[in-house]
C-alpha positions in Angstrom: 125.0 123.8 121.8 122.5 124.3 119.0 118.8 124.8 120.1 115.9 124.8 117.7 115.1 122.4 114.8 116.8 119.1 114.5 118.5 118.6 111.2 117.6 115.5 109.2 121.0 114.6 107.7 124.1 114.8 109.9 127.7 113.8 109.8 127.8 112.0 113.2 131.6 111.5 113.3 132.3 115.2 112.6 129.7 116.3 115.2 131.3 113.8 117.8 134.8 115.1 117.1 133.6 118.6 117.8 131.5 117.7 120.9 128.3 119.2 119.5 125.0 119.2 121.4 121.7 119.5 119.5 118.5 120.2 121.4 115.2 120.8 119.8 111.8 119.5 118.9 110.8 117.3 116.0 107.3 117.2 114.5 105.8 113.7 114.4 104.6 114.3 110.8 108.3 113.9 109.8 108.3 110.3 111.2 105.9 108.3 109.1 106.4 104.9 110.8 105.7 106.4 114.2 102.7 108.3 112.8 101.3 104.9 111.6 101.8 103.3 115.1 100.0 106.0 117.1 96.6 107.7 117.0 98.0 111.3 117.5 100.8 113.3 119.1 100.0 115.8 121.8 103.0 118.0 120.8 106.4 117.7 118.9 109.0 115.2 120.3 111.7 116.6 122.5 115.2 115.6 121.3 118.5 116.0 123.0 121.6 114.7 121.1 125.0 115.0 122.7 127.9 113.9 120.4 131.3 113.1 121.9 134.4 110.9 121.6 134.8 108.4 124.4 138.1 107.5 126.1 138.9 104.9 123.5 138.3 107.3 120.6 134.9 106.0 119.6 132.4 108.4 118.1 129.3 108.4 120.4 125.8 109.8 120.3 124.0 110.1 123.6 120.4 110.4 122.5 117.4 111.3 124.7 113.9 111.5 123.2 110.5 112.0 124.9 107.0 112.8 123.9 103.3 112.5 124.7 101.2 110.5 122.4 97.7 108.9 122.0 97.5 105.2 121.2 94.7 102.8 120.9 93.7 100.8 124.0 93.8 97.2 123.1 90.8 96.4 125.3 88.2 99.0 124.4 89.8 100.5 121.2 89.5 104.1 122.4 92.4 106.5 122.4 94.5 106.7 125.6 97.5 108.9 126.5 100.9 107.4 126.8 104.2 109.2 127.6 107.3 107.8 126.0 110.9 108.5 127.0 114.1 106.8 125.8 117.7 107.3 126.4 120.5 105.4 124.6 124.2 105.7 123.7 125.0 104.9 120.1 128.5 104.3 118.9 129.0 105.2 115.3 130.5 102.3 113.3 131.2 101.5 109.7 130.6 97.7 109.6 128.8 94.9 111.4 132.2 93.5 112.6 132.9 96.8 114.4 129.4 96.7 115.9 130.0 93.2 117.2 133.1 94.4 119.1 131.4 97.3 120.9 131.2 97.2 124.7 127.7 96.3 126.1 127.0 99.9 127.1 126.8 101.0 123.5 124.3 100.2 120.8 125.7 100.3 117.3 124.8 103.1 114.8 125.8 101.9 111.3 126.6 105.1 109.5 128.2 106.1 106.2 129.2 109.7 105.7 125.7 111.0 106.5 123.1 109.7 108.9 119.4 110.3 108.9 118.9 111.6 112.5 115.1 111.8 112.2 115.1 108.1 111.4 117.3 107.3 114.5 114.9 109.3 116.7 111.9 107.5 115.2 113.6 104.1 115.8 114.1 104.9 119.5 110.5 106.1 119.9 109.2 102.9 118.2 111.3 100.8 120.5 109.9 102.7 123.5 106.2 102.1 122.5 104.6 99.5 124.8 103.8 96.2 123.1 100.2 96.3 124.4 98.4 99.4 125.6 95.6 99.1 128.1 93.7 101.6 130.3 94.8 101.0 133.9 91.3 101.1 135.4 88.4 98.6 135.3 86.2 101.2 133.8 87.9 100.9 130.5 85.6 101.8 127.6 82.8 103.3 129.7 82.8 106.4 127.6 82.4 104.4 124.5 79.6 102.1 126.0 81.9 99.1 125.8 81.6 96.6 128.6 84.9 95.0 129.7 84.3 91.2 130.0 84.1 89.9 133.5 87.1 87.8 134.6 84.8 84.8 135.3 86.1 84.5 138.9 83.2 84.1 141.3 83.6 85.2 144.9 84.1 82.5 147.4 81.0 81.6 149.5 81.5 80.4 153.1 79.1 77.5 153.0 80.5 76.0 149.8 81.2 72.3 150.2 84.6 70.8 149.5 84.6 67.9 147.0 87.2 66.1 149.1 84.9 66.0 152.2 83.5 62.7 150.9 87.0 61.2 150.9 87.7 62.5 154.4 84.5 60.8 155.6 85.5 57.5 154.0 88.9 57.7 155.6 87.3 58.3 159.0 85.0 55.2 158.5 88.0 53.0 157.8 89.9 54.2 160.9 86.9 53.4 163.2 86.6 49.8 162.0 88.7 47.7 164.4 88.7 44.7 162.1 91.0 46.3 159.7 
């Protein structure tokens, strides 16, 4: 097991054949697409990569990533914390045809001789980002003096008249008329 920095370029098949485990932290500044999608990172991203060969001889990467970030609230546009965590098993393949034949438990990792591990980690974090980020409470935006629009639903009043009461009265009038 190697602990420390995560290397950028790896030979995934070689690492899987040797059963290598890499653990470390990766700075968000090294992931430009993720940096553009968030406001800030609280700390570096925790990365755990376990390479192995499965029972059918496939080269597999078991990848676990997690981190704490700040993203924009879509309602009040102020920064809010979000914790991301992702775990996936990637089978290293050469072609799309091999990827199509993988069991459902594996996602394909198309790789030539070397693979950009930072890019793979970044992809997993981008997939883990929520599509829409909102504060959970109704006081969203109070610190920024932004009022959240009212839902428009008015509370029910007990003495509110039912519009169908008129129809019910007409029906009662026709039942009481013995000529009909």
